[in-house]
C-alpha positions as CSV (number, residue, x, y, z in Angstrom):
1,M,0.0,0.0,0.0
2,K,1.4,3.4,-0.9
3,R,1.8,6.1,1.6
4,G,-1.1,8.2,0.3
5,Q,-3.4,5.2,0.5
6,I,-2.6,4.7,4.2
7,K,-3.2,8.3,5.0
8,K,-6.6,8.1,3.2
9,A,-7.6,5.0,5.1
10,L,-6.8,6.6,8.4
11,K,-9.0,9.6,7.5
12,T,-12.0,7.3,7.1
13,E,-12.0,5.7,10.6
14,H,-15.1,7.8,11.3
15,P,-16.2,9.1,7.9
16,Y,-19.2,11.1,9.3
17,V,-17.4,12.8,12.1
18,E,-15.2,15.9,11.8
19,R,-13.7,18.7,13.9
20,V,-13.8,22.2,12.3
21,P,-11.9,24.9,14.0
22,G,-14.3,27.7,14.9
23,V,-17.4,25.6,14.5
24,C,-19.0,24.5,17.8
25,G,-15.8,25.2,19.6
26,G,-13.9,22.6,17.6
27,V,-15.7,19.6,19.3
28,P,-16.4,16.6,17.2
29,I,-19.6,17.1,15.1
30,I,-21.5,15.1,12.5
31,K,-19.9,16.2,9.2
32,G,-21.8,18.9,7.4
33,T,-23.9,19.8,10.5
34,R,-23.5,21.5,13.8
35,I,-24.7,18.5,15.7
36,A,-22.1,17.5,18.3
37,V,-21.2,13.9,18.9
38,R,-21.8,14.5,22.6
39,L,-25.5,15.3,21.8
40,I,-26.0,12.1,20.0
41,A,-24.2,10.2,22.8
42,A,-26.4,11.9,25.5
43,L,-29.5,10.9,23.6
44,V,-28.4,7.3,23.3
45,K,-27.5,7.3,27.0
46,S,-31.0,8.6,27.9
47,G,-32.5,5.5,26.2
48,L,-33.2,6.6,22.7
49,T,-32.2,4.3,19.8
50,P,-30.5,5.5,16.7
51,E,-33.9,5.0,15.0
52,D,-35.6,7.3,17.6
53,I,-32.9,9.9,17.0
54,L,-33.5,9.7,13.2
55,R,-37.1,10.5,13.7
56,D,-36.1,13.7,15.6
57,Y,-33.3,14.6,13.2
58,P,-34.6,13.4,9.8
59,H,-31.9,15.3,7.9
60,L,-29.3,12.8,9.4
61,S,-28.8,9.3,8.1
62,L,-28.6,6.2,10.3
63,A,-25.0,5.8,9.2
64,Q,-24.2,9.3,10.5
65,I,-25.9,8.5,13.8
66,Y,-24.2,5.1,14.3
67,D,-20.8,6.6,13.3
68,A,-21.3,9.3,16.0
69,V,-22.1,6.6,18.6
70,S,-19.1,4.7,17.5
71,F,-16.9,7.8,17.7
72,Y,-18.2,8.4,21.2
73,F,-17.3,4.9,22.4
74,D,-13.8,5.2,20.7
75,H,-13.3,8.6,22.5
76,K,-15.5,8.3,25.5
77,E,-13.2,10.0,28.0
78,E,-12.7,13.0,25.7
79,I,-16.4,13.4,24.9
80,E,-17.5,13.1,28.5
81,G,-14.9,15.7,29.4
82,E,-16.6,18.2,27.1
83,V,-19.7,18.5,29.3
């Protein structure tokens, strides 16, 4: 695998989550939105399923929601420290 391919693969670990300096304080958000990963995590922790969240946020996809949940579990300490 060439170097550029490795770099690209690393970027897609969580393809629907990004950090944008100056947007939402630079916290992880769902790409193309201002919805913070910590919000999605809080909703799941309160008992909502990703499908429930989709009903409340129909402009998101299930893939985006599940990726935000996955990102939360991969970075739990960091996300919980944002509160």
